[in-house]
C-alpha positions as CSV (number, residue, x, y, z in Angstrom):
1,M,20.6,-33.5,-103.6
2,L,16.8,-34.1,-103.2
3,K,17.5,-37.0,-100.9
4,F,19.9,-34.9,-98.9
5,R,17.2,-32.1,-98.6
6,I,14.6,-34.7,-97.5
7,F,17.1,-35.9,-94.9
8,L,17.8,-32.4,-93.5
9,W,14.0,-31.6,-93.4
10,S,13.4,-35.0,-91.7
11,C,16.1,-34.1,-89.1
12,L,14.5,-30.7,-88.5
13,F,11.0,-32.1,-88.1
14,F,12.4,-34.8,-85.7
15,I,14.2,-32.3,-83.5
16,L,11.1,-30.0,-83.6
17,G,8.8,-32.9,-82.7
18,F,11.1,-33.9,-79.9
19,F,11.0,-30.5,-78.2
20,I,7.3,-30.1,-78.8
21,Y,6.5,-33.6,-77.4
22,N,8.8,-33.1,-74.3
23,G,7.4,-29.6,-73.9
24,I,3.8,-30.8,-73.8
25,T,4.6,-34.2,-72.1
26,P,1.1,-35.5,-72.8
27,G,1.0,-37.9,-69.9
28,G,2.3,-35.3,-67.3
29,H,5.1,-37.6,-66.3
30,K,8.8,-37.5,-67.1
31,V,12.0,-39.0,-65.8
32,Y,15.5,-37.6,-66.3
33,C,18.7,-39.5,-65.1
34,Q,22.3,-38.5,-64.9
35,N,25.2,-40.9,-64.2
36,F,27.9,-38.4,-65.0
37,E,29.6,-40.5,-67.6
38,K,28.6,-38.0,-70.3
39,Q,27.1,-34.6,-70.5
40,N,23.3,-34.4,-69.8
41,Y,21.2,-31.6,-71.3
42,F,18.5,-31.8,-68.6
43,I,20.5,-32.5,-65.4
44,G,23.5,-30.1,-65.2
45,K,26.9,-31.0,-63.9
46,L,27.8,-30.7,-60.2
47,S,29.2,-27.4,-59.2
48,P,31.3,-25.5,-58.1
49,E,34.2,-27.3,-59.6
50,T,36.4,-26.6,-56.5
51,R,34.0,-28.9,-54.4
52,V,33.9,-31.7,-57.0
53,G,36.5,-34.4,-57.6
54,A,37.1,-37.5,-59.6
55,G,35.4,-40.6,-58.3
56,N,36.2,-44.3,-58.8
57,K,35.1,-44.2,-62.4
58,N,37.5,-41.3,-63.0
59,I,34.6,-38.9,-63.6
60,N,33.6,-35.8,-61.7
61,N,31.0,-37.4,-59.4
62,A,32.7,-37.1,-56.0
63,L,31.6,-34.4,-53.6
64,V,34.5,-33.1,-51.5
65,G,33.1,-29.8,-50.2
66,N,29.8,-28.4,-49.1
67,P,27.3,-27.4,-50.5
68,I,27.1,-28.7,-54.1
69,Y,24.6,-27.5,-56.7
70,F,23.0,-28.9,-59.8
71,S,20.3,-27.6,-62.2
72,L,17.3,-29.3,-63.8
73,K,16.1,-28.1,-67.2
74,T,12.5,-28.8,-68.1
75,L,10.5,-27.9,-71.2
76,R,7.3,-27.3,-69.2
77,K,6.3,-26.8,-65.6
78,F,5.7,-29.7,-63.2
79,D,4.0,-29.9,-59.8
80,E,6.3,-32.4,-58.0
81,A,9.8,-33.9,-58.3
82,T,11.1,-37.0,-56.6
83,I,14.9,-37.1,-56.4
84,N,16.3,-40.6,-56.4
85,L,20.0,-40.8,-55.4
86,K,22.5,-43.6,-55.6
87,Y,25.7,-42.8,-53.8
88,K,28.6,-44.1,-51.7
89,N,29.1,-42.7,-48.2
90,S,32.4,-44.5,-47.4
91,N,33.3,-42.0,-44.7
92,D,29.9,-42.5,-43.0
93,L,29.0,-38.8,-42.9
94,P,26.1,-38.4,-40.5
95,L,23.8,-36.0,-42.4
96,I,23.0,-35.5,-46.1
97,E,20.2,-33.3,-47.3
98,A,18.9,-32.1,-50.7
99,G,17.1,-28.9,-51.3
100,I,15.3,-27.0,-54.1
101,L,15.5,-23.2,-54.5
102,V,12.3,-21.5,-53.5
103,D,13.4,-17.8,-53.2
104,N,16.2,-16.4,-55.4
105,T,16.3,-13.1,-53.6
106,I,17.4,-14.5,-50.2
107,W,18.6,-17.8,-51.7
108,R,16.4,-20.0,-49.5
109,Y,16.2,-23.7,-50.2
110,D,13.5,-26.1,-49.1
111,L,15.5,-29.0,-47.6
112,R,14.6,-32.7,-47.4
113,G,16.5,-35.5,-45.7
114,I,18.7,-37.9,-47.8
115,E,20.6,-39.7,-45.0
116,N,20.1,-39.0,-41.3
117,K,22.4,-41.2,-39.2
118,L,20.5,-40.5,-35.9
119,I,17.2,-41.8,-37.4
120,E,18.9,-44.7,-39.2
121,Q,20.4,-45.9,-35.9
122,L,17.3,-45.3,-33.7
123,V,15.0,-47.4,-35.9
124,Y,16.9,-50.5,-34.6
125,V,16.7,-49.7,-30.9
126,W,13.5,-47.6,-30.4
127,D,9.9,-48.6,-31.1
128,V,8.9,-47.6,-34.6
129,F,5.7,-46.7,-36.5
130,R,5.7,-45.9,-40.2
131,D,3.1,-44.3,-42.4
132,N,4.5,-43.8,-46.0
133,D,7.5,-41.4,-45.4
134,L,6.4,-40.4,-41.9
135,I,8.3,-42.2,-39.1
136,F,7.4,-42.1,-35.4
137,L,10.1,-43.2,-32.9
138,Q,9.5,-43.6,-29.2
139,R,12.1,-44.6,-26.6
140,E,9.5,-46.8,-24.8
141,K,6.3,-47.9,-26.3
142,K,3.5,-45.7,-24.8
143,Y,1.5,-44.9,-28.0
144,N,0.0,-47.5,-30.3
145,S,-0.1,-45.4,-33.4
146,I,1.0,-42.0,-34.9
147,S,-2.6,-40.7,-34.7
148,E,-2.8,-41.5,-31.0
149,F,0.4,-39.6,-30.4
150,L,-0.9,-36.6,-32.4
151,D,-4.2,-36.6,-30.6
152,N,-2.6,-36.6,-27.1
153,P,1.0,-35.5,-27.4
154,P,3.4,-35.4,-24.4
155,D,5.3,-32.4,-23.0
156,S,6.9,-30.7,-26.0
157,A,10.3,-30.7,-24.3
158,K,10.4,-34.5,-24.8
159,I,9.8,-34.3,-28.6
160,A,12.2,-33.8,-31.5
161,T,11.2,-33.5,-35.2
162,Y,12.9,-33.7,-38.5
163,N,11.3,-32.2,-41.7
164,Y,7.9,-32.3,-40.0
165,T,5.8,-29.4,-38.5
166,L,4.0,-30.6,-35.4
167,D,0.9,-28.4,-34.7
168,M,1.2,-27.7,-31.0
169,E,0.3,-24.4,-29.4
170,Y,3.3,-22.6,-27.9
171,I,2.4,-20.5,-24.9
172,L,4.8,-18.8,-22.4
173,S,3.1,-19.2,-19.0
174,D,5.5,-16.7,-17.4
175,Y,5.5,-14.1,-20.1
176,R,5.4,-10.4,-19.1
177,K,5.2,-7.6,-21.7
178,R,7.7,-4.8,-21.7
179,A,7.1,-1.6,-19.7
180,E,5.1,1.0,-21.5
181,N,8.0,3.4,-22.3
182,E,10.7,0.8,-22.7
183,I,12.0,0.2,-26.3
184,I,14.5,-2.4,-27.5
185,S,17.2,-0.6,-29.4
186,N,20.4,-2.7,-28.8
187,I,20.2,-4.6,-32.1
188,P,23.2,-3.7,-34.3
189,A,23.0,-3.0,-38.0
190,L,22.2,-6.2,-40.0
191,R,22.8,-6.8,-43.7
192,G,20.5,-8.5,-46.2
193,S,17.6,-10.8,-45.3
194,Y,16.7,-12.3,-41.9
195,Q,13.8,-13.9,-40.0
196,F,13.0,-13.5,-36.3
197,F,10.4,-14.7,-33.7
198,T,8.6,-12.4,-31.4
199,Y,5.8,-13.0,-28.8
200,I,2.5,-11.1,-28.3
201,K,0.2,-11.1,-25.3
202,D,-2.4,-8.4,-24.6
203,E,-0.3,-5.8,-26.5
204,E,0.2,-4.2,-29.9
205,F,2.6,-5.7,-32.4
206,N,4.9,-2.7,-33.0
207,F,8.1,-2.6,-34.9
208,E,10.0,0.2,-36.6
209,F,12.7,-0.6,-39.2
210,E,15.2,1.8,-40.6
211,F,16.9,0.8,-43.9
212,L,19.9,2.0,-45.9
213,D,20.7,1.0,-49.5
214,L,24.4,0.6,-50.1
215,N,24.1,0.5,-54.0
216,E,27.0,-1.9,-54.4
217,N,25.3,-3.9,-57.1
218,K,23.0,-3.1,-60.1
219,D,20.1,-5.3,-59.0
220,E,16.8,-3.8,-58.0
221,D,16.8,-3.4,-54.3
222,Q,13.3,-4.0,-53.1
223,I,12.4,-4.4,-49.4
224,N,9.6,-6.7,-48.4
225,L,8.5,-7.4,-44.8
226,H,6.1,-10.3,-44.0
227,L,4.4,-11.0,-40.7
228,Y,3.3,-14.6,-40.0
229,Y,1.1,-16.3,-37.4
230,N,1.0,-20.1,-37.4
231,D,2.7,-20.0,-40.8
232,T,-0.1,-17.8,-42.2
233,L,0.8,-14.5,-43.7
234,I,-1.2,-11.8,-41.9
235,K,0.5,-8.5,-42.9
236,T,3.0,-7.2,-45.4
237,A,5.0,-4.0,-46.0
238,H,7.0,-2.9,-49.0
239,L,9.6,-0.3,-50.1
240,D,10.5,0.1,-53.8
241,D,14.1,0.5,-54.9
242,D,15.6,3.9,-54.1
243,G,15.8,4.6,-57.8
244,I,19.6,4.3,-58.1
245,F,20.3,1.4,-60.5
246,S,24.1,1.8,-60.6
247,D,26.7,0.2,-58.4
248,N,28.4,3.5,-57.4
249,G,28.4,2.6,-53.7
250,S,26.5,5.8,-52.8
251,T,24.5,5.1,-49.7
252,T,21.1,6.6,-49.8
253,K,19.2,8.4,-47.1
254,S,17.6,6.1,-44.6
255,R,14.0,5.0,-45.1
256,I,11.6,3.7,-42.4
257,I,8.9,1.0,-42.3
258,N,6.5,1.1,-39.3
259,M,4.5,-2.1,-38.8
260,Q,1.8,-2.0,-36.2
261,V,-1.1,-4.5,-35.7
262,N,-3.7,-4.5,-32.9
263,D,-5.9,-7.2,-31.4
264,L,-3.7,-10.2,-32.0
265,P,-4.2,-13.5,-30.2
266,E,-1.5,-14.6,-27.8
267,G,1.3,-16.6,-29.3
268,V,4.5,-16.6,-31.4
269,Y,4.8,-14.5,-34.5
270,K,7.5,-14.6,-37.2
271,V,8.8,-11.6,-39.1
272,E,10.7,-12.1,-42.4
273,L,12.7,-9.5,-44.3
274,R,13.3,-10.3,-47.9
275,A,16.0,-8.1,-49.3
276,N,19.4,-8.6,-51.0
277,D,22.8,-7.8,-49.4
278,D,22.6,-4.1,-50.7
279,I,20.1,-3.5,-47.9
280,V,21.2,-2.7,-44.4
281,T,18.7,-2.6,-41.5
282,Q,20.3,0.2,-39.6
283,K,17.9,0.1,-36.6
284,I,15.1,-2.1,-35.2
285,N,13.0,-0.4,-32.5
286,T,10.3,-2.4,-30.8
287,K,8.2,-2.6,-27.7
288,Q,8.1,-6.4,-27.8
289,N,9.8,-8.3,-25.1
290,K,11.1,-11.2,-27.2
291,I,13.1,-11.1,-30.5
292,S,15.2,-14.0,-31.6
293,F,16.7,-14.4,-35.1
294,L,16.4,-17.7,-36.9
295,N,19.6,-19.6,-38.1
296,K,21.5,-16.7,-39.5
297,L,22.8,-13.2,-38.6
298,Y,24.8,-11.0,-41.1
299,L,26.3,-8.3,-38.9
300,Y,27.0,-5.2,-41.0
301,R,30.4,-3.6,-40.6
302,G,29.3,-0.5,-38.8
303,G,32.0,-0.2,-36.1
304,K,30.3,-2.0,-33.2
305,S,32.8,-3.8,-31.0
306,N,33.0,-5.9,-27.8
307,F,29.4,-7.2,-27.5
308,S,27.7,-10.5,-26.9
309,I,25.3,-12.6,-28.9
310,Y,23.3,-15.4,-27.2
311,T,22.2,-18.6,-28.9
312,D,20.8,-22.1,-28.3
313,S,22.7,-23.6,-31.2
314,K,25.1,-26.5,-30.1
315,K,27.4,-25.6,-33.0
316,I,27.9,-22.3,-34.9
317,Q,29.6,-21.4,-38.1
318,S,31.1,-18.0,-39.0
319,K,32.9,-16.2,-41.8
320,T,33.8,-12.7,-42.9
321,V,34.6,-10.9,-46.2
322,Y,36.4,-8.1,-44.4
323,P,40.1,-8.3,-43.4
324,G,39.3,-5.8,-40.5
325,S,36.8,-8.3,-39.0
326,L,39.3,-11.2,-38.5
327,Q,39.1,-12.1,-34.8
328,I,38.7,-14.8,-32.2
329,L,35.2,-15.7,-31.1
330,K,34.8,-17.2,-27.6
331,S,32.1,-19.0,-25.7
332,G,33.2,-20.3,-22.3
333,S,36.1,-22.7,-22.9
334,S,35.5,-22.9,-26.7
335,E,36.9,-20.5,-29.3
336,M,36.9,-20.0,-33.0
337,I,39.9,-18.4,-34.7
338,I,38.7,-16.5,-37.8
339,N,42.0,-15.8,-39.5
340,E,41.0,-15.9,-43.2
341,T,38.5,-14.0,-45.3
342,Y,35.8,-15.9,-47.3
343,K,36.4,-19.1,-45.3
344,Q,33.8,-20.6,-43.0
345,F,34.9,-21.6,-39.5
346,E,33.1,-23.8,-37.0
347,M,32.9,-24.0,-33.2
348,N,31.2,-26.5,-30.9
349,M,29.7,-24.9,-27.9
350,P,31.2,-25.8,-24.5
351,E,29.7,-28.5,-22.3
352,T,27.2,-27.2,-19.9
353,S,24.6,-28.5,-17.5
354,S,21.3,-29.8,-18.9
355,T,19.5,-26.8,-17.4
356,T,21.5,-24.2,-19.4
357,K,19.2,-22.9,-22.2
358,Y,21.7,-20.7,-24.1
359,Y,25.3,-19.9,-24.8
360,E,27.0,-16.5,-24.8
361,I,29.3,-15.7,-27.7
362,L,31.8,-12.8,-27.2
363,I,32.2,-10.7,-30.4
364,Q,35.2,-8.5,-30.8
365,K,34.1,-6.8,-34.1
366,D,31.1,-6.8,-36.3
367,G,31.2,-7.6,-40.1
368,L,30.6,-11.3,-39.5
369,I,28.1,-13.9,-40.8
370,L,26.9,-16.2,-38.1
371,T,24.9,-19.4,-38.7
372,G,23.5,-22.2,-36.6
373,D,20.6,-24.5,-36.2
374,G,18.9,-22.5,-33.5
375,V,18.2,-18.8,-32.7
376,F,20.3,-15.8,-32.0
377,S,19.5,-12.8,-29.7
378,F,21.3,-9.8,-28.3
379,N,19.9,-10.2,-24.8
380,P,19.4,-13.6,-23.0
381,R,16.0,-12.5,-21.7
382,E,14.8,-12.0,-25.3
383,L,15.6,-15.5,-26.5
384,L,12.6,-17.4,-27.9
385,N,12.6,-20.6,-29.9
386,P,9.2,-22.2,-30.4
387,R,10.5,-24.8,-32.7
388,F,11.0,-28.4,-31.6
389,R,14.5,-29.6,-31.3
390,R,15.8,-31.0,-34.6
391,A,16.5,-34.7,-34.8
392,D,19.9,-34.9,-36.4
393,Y,23.4,-35.8,-35.3
394,N,23.8,-32.6,-33.2
395,L,21.0,-33.7,-30.9
396,D,22.0,-35.4,-27.6
397,I,18.9,-37.4,-27.1
398,N,19.9,-38.7,-23.6
399,N,21.1,-35.5,-22.0
400,G,18.3,-33.7,-23.9
401,N,15.7,-36.0,-22.4
402,I,14.2,-36.7,-25.8
403,D,11.7,-39.6,-25.8
404,Y,9.9,-39.1,-29.1
405,I,10.9,-38.3,-32.7
406,L,8.6,-37.5,-35.5
407,A,10.3,-37.3,-39.0
408,R,9.3,-37.0,-42.6
409,Y,12.0,-39.2,-44.0
410,N,12.7,-42.2,-46.2
411,L,15.0,-44.8,-44.8
412,V,18.2,-45.5,-46.8
413,Q,18.5,-48.8,-48.7
414,K,21.9,-50.4,-48.7
415,N,23.3,-52.6,-51.5
416,E,26.9,-53.5,-50.6
417,E,28.7,-50.1,-50.7
418,L,25.9,-48.4,-52.6
419,R,23.2,-46.4,-50.8
420,I,19.8,-45.7,-52.4
421,T,17.2,-43.2,-51.2
422,S,14.7,-40.5,-52.4
423,A,13.1,-37.2,-51.4
424,V,10.0,-35.5,-52.7
425,F,9.8,-31.8,-53.5
426,D,6.9,-29.5,-54.2
427,L,7.6,-27.6,-57.4
428,K,4.5,-25.4,-57.4
429,N,6.2,-22.9,-55.1
430,A,9.8,-23.5,-56.3
431,Y,11.7,-20.8,-58.1
432,R,12.1,-21.6,-61.8
433,H,14.3,-19.5,-64.1
434,T,12.6,-19.3,-67.5
435,Y,14.4,-18.7,-70.8
436,K,13.2,-16.1,-73.2
437,Y,12.8,-16.7,-77.0
438,Q,12.2,-20.4,-76.6
439,L,9.9,-22.6,-78.7
440,V,8.5,-24.1,-75.6
441,D,8.2,-23.2,-71.9
442,S,11.8,-23.9,-71.2
443,G,13.0,-23.3,-67.7
444,E,15.4,-24.4,-64.9
445,Y,15.0,-25.6,-61.3
446,N,18.0,-25.3,-59.0
447,F,18.9,-28.0,-56.4
448,L,21.6,-28.3,-53.8
449,I,23.1,-31.2,-51.9
450,S,24.1,-30.2,-48.3
451,I,26.6,-32.2,-46.3
452,P,27.5,-30.1,-43.2
453,D,30.4,-32.3,-42.1
454,L,32.0,-32.4,-45.6
455,K,35.0,-30.0,-45.6
456,L,37.7,-29.7,-48.3
457,E,40.5,-29.9,-45.7
458,D,39.3,-33.3,-44.3
459,N,39.7,-35.2,-47.6
460,K,36.4,-36.9,-47.2
461,R,33.9,-37.6,-50.0
462,I,30.5,-38.7,-51.1
463,E,30.4,-40.3,-54.6
464,I,27.2,-39.8,-56.5
465,E,26.6,-42.8,-58.8
466,E,23.3,-41.6,-60.3
467,I,20.7,-38.8,-59.9
468,C,17.2,-39.5,-61.3
469,V,14.4,-37.0,-61.2
470,N,10.9,-38.2,-61.5
471,L,8.6,-35.3,-62.5
472,K,4.8,-35.2,-62.2
473,G,2.4,-32.6,-63.5
474,K,-0.9,-32.1,-65.2
475,S,-1.5,-34.4,-68.2
476,L,-2.6,-32.9,-71.6
477,K,-6.1,-34.1,-70.8
478,E,-6.1,-32.4,-67.4
479,K,-4.8,-29.2,-68.9
480,I,-7.5,-29.1,-71.5
481,L,-10.2,-29.9,-69.0
482,S,-8.9,-27.2,-66.6
483,L,-9.1,-24.6,-69.4
484,T,-12.5,-25.8,-70.5
485,F,-14.0,-26.3,-67.1
486,P,-12.3,-23.9,-64.5
487,L,-13.6,-26.0,-61.6
488,Y,-11.9,-29.1,-62.8
489,E,-9.5,-30.3,-60.2
490,G,-7.8,-33.3,-61.8
491,R,-10.8,-35.5,-61.9
492,E,-13.3,-36.2,-64.7
493,Q,-16.4,-34.0,-64.6
């Protein structure tokens, strides 16, 4: 009996020591791997189950739908994660990306490239410069280094980027502000979060937003508006929850945020609304002459019909949760038949001349979610997209007159059928769900794998052989020094 008690106490101390050691991680470095042959406590299984199938090892490691999620449990916080993937892309799907959740209110992920077929092909035929994970491609060699290109860049219309922000001033030489008494009010009701670009020159930034709270869920429905200039936050506005914490579906009285800023320099500004899908933006009134929504529009089912939306996206996706919003979207000779709820449909835009800068989409009814890789507007004169064209498989580099590509990307290594690559993520600004009543600082990061061309009905797949996560953070020594000497920045004092 004494030996048995000693054994039990030894097991308890071993388990306790294991969690304390991993919670502290004295060296600040940890690696977790998952090969899907057995359950892993730290790297969760791939989900949802409807998008995961059995691979060649008869284990659930085959991705058959998009997107796929997995979680990473850690017993302490880290600063950086390097995701190393080994996989098979037997169908040669052109784009694979991984992302980490950075905002759990609007479910925004910070994406990184895993496999980009356009870049993988161009490195063999274009001139290439590399600096760690930064790749510079040019159709004809005119620059002798990346720094020379950055110091004296060409016309922005000739440049495409991938996972890289190129710091170039975006000025509209022919911009004219709106007449004094003219106000934009043709924007239909929008549900949930969104982002849009606008342009300021010798005028006041002036927007009025009118919000409704649908109270269809029990979550706290806060509203946060952020104004950015050159990715720097310059103004915020906030509305607390309306005080109704039940999901009774009782719509509250509308509330208004006025955002006004004077004496702004000329240029592009970005507005971001952070809110959940209980919040409806009933009206947006503004005196600005440009307003273009980034990547996504969630049109609230408010009864608006037979209107147009304009976009520069080459391909758009759409779905609806409302049976009454089933319809056919048309753009020139292209059409999208939305005949099922909760299913995403896709449409390639019609072929146009190289001078055409936008496409018109005819909408029969609202209640749709529209997504694309460009911007959306409700008037072609209001379209504004200061971003460089994205270097992926949707980009026609010849008709688009693209001569230069700058990408933050690690080229894929190939070993027979196996492909190996990695992506680095900043964890300092990532969302981490923490667990209460834990012995250590236990929490969970959430990742996704995005493969836009992977659809359940196509019977294609990506087989993940292994996921390894290399975590880096402060060592025990650095933590002690940072607490003892507040000015310590990871170096010995």
